[in-house]
C-alpha positions in Angstrom: 12.6 26.3 -10.6 11.4 23.3 -12.5 11.7 21.2 -9.3 9.6 23.7 -7.4 6.8 23.7 -10.0 6.8 19.9 -10.1 6.7 19.7 -6.3 3.8 22.2 -6.2 1.8 20.1 -8.6 2.7 17.0 -6.7 1.5 18.5 -3.5 -1.9 19.5 -5.0 -2.5 15.9 -5.8 -1.2 14.7 -2.4 -3.4 17.2 -0.5 -6.4 16.3 -2.5 -5.8 12.5 -2.0 -5.3 13.0 1.8 -8.1 15.4 2.7 -10.8 15.7 0.0 -12.6 12.5 1.2 -13.2 14.3 4.5 -15.4 16.9 2.8 -16.9 15.0 -0.1 -20.4 13.7 0.9 -20.2 10.4 -1.0 -16.7 9.7 0.1 -17.5 10.5 3.7 -19.9 7.6 3.8 -18.0 5.2 1.6 -16.3 2.2 3.1 -12.8 3.0 4.3 -11.2 0.4 2.0 -12.8 2.2 -1.0 -11.5 5.6 0.1 -8.0 4.2 0.6 -8.0 2.8 -3.0 -9.4 6.0 -4.5 -6.8 8.1 -2.5 -4.0 5.8 -3.5 -5.1 6.2 -7.2 -4.9 10.0 -6.8 -1.6 9.7 -5.0 -0.1 7.9 -8.1 -0.2 11.3 -9.9 1.5 12.9 -6.9 4.5 10.5 -7.5 4.4 11.2 -11.2 5.4 14.8 -10.3 7.3 14.4 -7.1 9.9 11.9 -8.3 10.9 13.9 -11.4 10.8 17.1 -9.3 13.2 15.6 -6.8 15.4 14.3 -9.6 15.6 17.6 -11.4 16.2 19.4 -8.1 19.1 17.0 -7.3 20.6 17.4 -10.7 20.4 21.1 -10.4 22.6 20.9 -7.3 20.0 20.9 -4.4 20.8 18.5 -1.6 18.2 16.0 -0.4 17.7 18.0 2.8 17.0 21.1 0.8 14.6 19.3 -1.4 12.8 17.9 1.7 12.6 21.3 3.3 11.3 22.9 0.1 8.7 20.1 -0.2 7.5 20.7 3.4 7.2 24.5 2.8 5.2 23.8 -0.4 3.0 21.3 1.4 2.1 23.9 4.0 1.3 26.6 1.4 -0.8 24.2 -0.7 -2.6 22.9 2.4 -3.5 26.5 3.5 -5.0 27.3 0.1 -6.7 23.9 -0.2 -8.2 24.2 3.3 -9.5 27.7 2.6 -10.9 27.1 -1.0 -11.9 23.4 -1.1 -12.6 22.5 2.6 -14.0 25.9 3.5 -12.1 25.8 6.7 -10.4 28.8 8.3 -7.1 28.3 10.0 -6.5 29.9 13.4 -3.7 32.3 14.1 -1.6 29.6 16.0 -1.5 27.5 12.8 -0.1 30.4 10.9 2.5 31.0 13.5 3.5 27.3 13.4 3.7 27.4 9.6 5.7 30.6 9.8 8.2 28.8 12.0 8.6 26.0 9.5 9.1 28.6 6.7 11.8 30.2 8.9 13.5 26.8 8.9 13.4 27.0 5.1 15.2 30.3 5.2 17.9 28.9 7.5 18.4 25.8 5.3 18.8 27.7 2.1 20.5 30.9 3.4 23.0 29.4 5.8 24.1 26.5 3.6 27.5 25.2 4.8 27.3 22.4 2.2 28.5 23.6 -1.1 25.9 23.4 -3.8 27.0 21.2 -6.7 27.2 22.7 -10.1 26.5 20.8 -13.3 30.2 20.8 -14.1 31.0 19.3 -10.7 28.4 16.5 -11.4 29.9 15.9 -14.8 33.4 15.5 -13.3 32.1 13.2 -10.6 30.3 11.0 -13.2 33.5 10.9 -15.4 35.6 9.8 -12.4 33.1 7.1 -11.4 33.1 5.8 -15.0 36.9 5.9 -15.0 37.0 4.0 -11.8 34.7 1.3 -13.0 36.6 0.9 -16.3 
């Protein structure tokens, strides 16, 4: 749950950094290099939430593929809300169908998981064996 919340916050920053300059009147006319620098500055905060979110998610037993798929689903949801509220753009039905197919992929990744999810006790045992091996 902590991972998902951090990834949501991360995606808000990412979406803002990537798309807000297209709507903001002063950024629309600013030199491209300035927009890149400003967007990169905003993206710094994205990483401040995404990296810990991925780490917490991994430590809670999620695989990197699960984290990636979760992040993509969050990205689409955040983008839809951002597009509607901030950019004042409506998305056509075919976008929603495409997004729904991606969300169906999330269902398959998490529901039909052939890879056993690691538990904290499993991680502790692995860490102990690694330390034992290096001693």
